[in-house]
C-alpha positions, 0 to 999 in steps of 0.5 A: 438518485440515478447515476450516469450509468443508469443505476440507482446508487444508495447514499453513502452514510457517514459519521455524525460527529463531523459535517461538511464545514468541519471537513472543508476547514480540515482540508484547508489546514492539511498539507497532504494533497491526497487527504485534501481531495478525500476530505473535499469529496466526503464534504460533498457527500455531507452536502448531499451530492451524489456518489458520482458528483462527490467522486468527481470533486475528489478526483476518484471513481465511485468505488474508491469514494465508497472505500474511503468513506468506509475507512473514514467511518471506521477510523475517523480522520486518521483513516484518510491518510495513506498507509505504508504498504507492508512489502513482501514477506522475507524468504529466509528467516533471520537465522537463515539469513544470518547463516548465509551472510556469515558464510559470505563474510568469511568466504576466501573469495567474495562471491556475488549474491543476488535474489532472483525469483525463487532463491538466492543465486551466489556465484564466484567469478574466477580468472578462468571459471565461474561457479554458481549455486542457487539457495532456495528457502526449501534448502534451508527448511523453509517453504 
């Protein structure tokens, strides 16, 4: 097969325990639109469509189709469901965070605290003066 870009792309190998009809039936029964698009794109691959054609069916490009095919081969249908991203790693460990918030709760006047790039900024706004300090993870022995 020769794709639009002029490159001969090898066919995508898929699991043998499913076929196009099964994936289309699953696509009709699911309510997750993203999973439906992935199922229909993979069904097109089972039918012998080129990577570009199958990717167009699923509303994605060829590389994304390949990535979903790899996840489908490794994990089955569960691999076609979106996963929650893990998020950023906490800057302070639980003990350090407990110490900061314990201090904050017992302070005579309530300071404001916000996380900015590189550390916590804590400031007190008085009637005539303002005081601020920066607590970085390094100050607590972190990295």
